[in-house]
C-alpha positions, 0 to 999 in steps of 0.5 A: 204658760206664764199666766198659769204660773209655776203651779202646773210645774210643781204638780208635774214634778209631784206626779213624777216623784210619786211614779219614781218612788213606786218604781224605786220600791217595785225594783228593790222588791224584785231584786230582793226576791231574786237573791241567792248564795251564788257561791253555794250554788256554784259549788253544788253545780260543779259537784253535780257536773263532776259526778255526771248527774245533770238531772241533779244539777237541773233540779238544784238550779230550778230550786233557786229563784235567781236569774243566774239559775234560770239562765244555766237551766237553759243551758242544761236543757240543750246540753244533749245537743252539744256545747254550741247549743247550750251556749246559744240557749244561755245567751238567749236566756241571759238577754231575756233576764237582763231585759227583766232586770233592766225593766223601768230603769230607763225612766229613773235614769231620764228623771234624774237627768232632767228633773233639774231642767224641769224645775229650772223651767218653773223657775224661769216661768216664775221669774218671768211672771214676777217681772210681769207682775212688777210692771203691771204694779208700776203702770198702776197710779194708786199708792196702795198698788205700789206698796203691794209691789214688793210683796207680789214680786217676792212671792212670785220669785220664792215660788220660782225657786221652790220649783228648782229646789223640788227638781233637785230633790227628785233628781238625787234619789232617782239618780242614786236608785238608778246607779244602785240598780245598774250595779245589781244588774251588772253583778248578776250579769257577771255571776251568770257568766261565772255559772255558765262557764262552769257548765260549758267547761264540763261540756267541753271536757266530756268529748276529751275524756271520751277521746282519751277513753277511746284512745286507751281502749285502742291501745289495749286492742293493739297490744292485744293483737301484737301479743296474739300475732307474737304467740304463733311465731314463738310456737313455731321457733319452739 
């Protein structure tokens, strides 16, 4: 490994940096394609639900490319089966969307944490190679070799330090991108919860409204029966 020098370490880090850049660009494009005005979407969803137009709410959500809309659509599909079914459907859809959002982010996090150590490995190998070169030169008896000793050692050490610098340069953008993308994922999950609660609030309010209507009709029937019973008694007294 020492005989190979730090060249293979530098090639490895070059390949990793290219993969890291490709993932950053792909994830940035993916998140950009899912952007939507969530506040406007929430207002429209609330308006359709208050009007009782579940089909209109579904069409409005299907027009959006956002992950939040896809989750709530899953709840609307199961809304006729009850609140519990809609909630479970949204939980399942949210888990799938989160997997899509977090895809390949583990590579960026791992690379950001370990790229400096890969560079440090190259530095250690380079320094060991430099001391090995120095020992070989000292063993030589020619004056020419002794003059070349400092140049050979310095070349090895400079190559070793370059490996550490490249490792740090790879790690910084990888960590920055990982943190930024994680923030996007957390924001999307929070927006999904907010939209989902709008739907659940509507579905939970439907039985309550139906119960209030039934109580009101029952009260009217009771009062009507009481009036009907009271009418014959009044006629008998007359």
